[in-house]
N, C-alpha and C positions, 0 to 999 in steps of 0.2 A: 634693831628695828630699822627698816629701810624706808626712805622717804618716797611717797607716792606722788608722781608728777600730777599737777593739776593744770587746768587751763589758765593762761595768764593774760590778763587784760591790763596793759600798762595805763597808768594815770596820765591824763593829758598834761602837757607842760607847755607853757607859753614860749613864744619865740624869744622873748627877752631872757628867760631862764636858759634857753638853749645857747644863746650868745654868751651868757655869763659862764656857763660850763665850758664852752669852747675856749674862752679867754683864759680861764683858770688852767685848763689842760695845756694850752699853748705856753702860758707863763711858766708852768712847772717844767715843761719840756726843754726850755732854753738852758737853764743852769744844769740840768741833768745831762744834756748833750755835751756840755763842756767837761763834766767831771767823770762821766761813766767810763771813758777810755782808760782812766787810771785805776778803776775799781772793777776788775773783771767779774767778781762774784756778784756785785750789785748789778752790773750790766746784764748778767745772766738771769737774775731774778726779774728784772724789769722786762727783758725780752720774752719771758714766759707769761707775762701779764698783759702786755700792751695789744693784745688781739681783741679788738672790739669794733662794732659798727659805729662810725661817726654819727650816723643819723638816728641812733638809738640812744636818747638821753638817759634813760634809766640804766642801761648798761654802761654808759659813760660815767655816771655817778658811781656805780659799783666798782668800776676799774680804778677810779680816783681813790676810793676808800681802800681798796686792796693795795694799790701802789704806795699809799701812805704807810700802811702797816708793813709793807715789804721793806721800805726804805728805813723806817724807824718805828718799831713796835711799842716804844715807850708811851705811857699814858699821856704825857705832856705833848707828844707829837700827834697822837691819834685823836684825842678828845676834841681839840678845836675843830677838826674836820667833821667829826661826828656831830658836834653842835651846829655847824654850818648846814649840814644836810639832815638835821633832826626830823624834818617833815617827810623825808624820803625813806626813813628807817621803818618800813612796814613789811607785812607778810609778802607782798609782791617782790620786794627786794630779796627776801630770803629764798623764795622760789627761784628767782633769777640767779642768785648766787649758787644754788645747788645745781641747777641745770647747766650753767656755764662751766662750773668746776667738773662735773661728770663728763662733759664733752671735751673740755680742754685737757684734762689729765690723760685722755687717750691719744691726744695728738702730739704731745711733746715728748722729749727724751726723758729717761728715768731721772736724770739730775734735775731737769726743769720741773718735772712732776713733784719731786721732793721739795723744791723751792715753793711751788704753789701750795702744797699741803702744809708746809710750815707757815706760810703766810695766812692760810685759812685758820689755823689754830691760833696764831697771834691775834688776828682780827677778831675771832670769836672770844678770845680771852678779854680783849678790850671792851667788847660789847657787854660781857657779863659784869664788868666792873664799872660800867658807864653810869655814874650817878650824878644828879638825882633822877636821870631819865631811864632808870633800869626797870622798864615796864614789860608787859607780857610780849608785845610785838618785838622788842629788841632781843629778848631771850629766845624767841623763835628763830630769829635770824642767826643767833649764835648757835642754836641747836643744829640748824641746817648746815652751818659752816663746819661744825665738828663732824657731822655725819658725812659731809663731802670729803673731809680730810681722811676719813676711814676708808674711802675708796682706794687710797694709796697706802695708808698705814695699816698693815695687817698684823695680827699677833705673831705670825710665823717669821715675817721678815723684819719687822720693827716692833718687837715686844714692848719696849719701854714707852715709845711714842704712842703705841696702841693703848697701853694701860693708862697713860696720862689722860688721853681723850676719854676713855671709859670713866675715869674718876671725875673729869670735868662734866661729863654728861650726867653722871649720878648726882652731883651737886646741883646741876641745872634742873633736873627733874624734881628734885626735892623742893625747889622754889617755884616750879612751873604753875602758872595760873590757868593755862589752857587745858582742855580735856577733863576727864574724870579724876578726882583726887586719888581714889584708890589705885587707879591705873598708873598715875604718875609715881606714887609711892613704890609700886611693884617695879616700875622701870628703874627708879633710883636705886633700889636694892640690887637689881640685876646688874646694872652698870658698875656699881661699887664692888660687888662680888667678883665681877670680871677683872677689875683692876687689882683686886687682892690676889688673883691667880698668878700675876706676874710679880707684884710687889709683896712678896712673902715676908713673914716676920723674920726669917733667918737671913735672907739676902738683902732685904731693904727694911730694916727695923723702923726707921723714922717714917718712911712713907706708909708702912703697914699700920703704924699707930694712928696716923692721920686718917687713913681710910676707915679703920675700925671705929674711930671717934664718930665719923659721919654715919657709919652703918648703924651704930647703937642709937643715934638720934632718930634715924629713919625707922628702925625697928620699933622704937617707942611710939612714933607717930602712927605706924601701922597698927600696933596693939591698941592704942588709944582709940583709933578710928573703928576698929573691929568691935570694940566694947560699946560702940554707940555713943561715944562722947564727942564733944565739940572740939575738933582739932584746932580751930583758931584760938580757943581758950588755952590749949596746951602751948601753942607757939608763943602767945602773948606773955605767958607766965614763965617761959624758959629763958 
């Protein structure tokens, strides 16, 4: 499923918030400027991400979040920044993320594009596990991050990466609150079955069992829903 671009109306942001964002970005840039020459891989990742308009605070926040995930994707590194910008984690940020990624991935080298795609996946993973703030808007940003990463990660050239994203999207659609429930269940099944095409039982028994476990749960939800039963009751009793 491809993301359809929509018109974007950025939220107003006060001059005080703009100054705070600039101070944070400047503060982060100073130690990075000192250490990046000694870490070429990290320098390359940062170079692929630091293209943004200084007068666009929404994009500046997005770049700060992506840079954090690029430097250290561990929860303890990313969660504090997500908490700081919790009020900015909305649908607009998700649309901004996808549009920037789709444009940027066409402008950089293949190596830089892979770095960006990896960061998108890591960032989306952190959003999916961001609790207790794991609400519908945050999952939508993660969904768009995964879909943006699929612009680069294809089944033919990166089968394992592609399959991992398919699996992540399948799990996300299983929990998705937006849209029609039956549509989300069908999408979850489709993505999980895609993942199973790469992570076969013979080649990847452990991954295959995990995917099959989730597939059986989603099949049960679909069957329960088609029978006219209350799916929320099934989920609460499972």
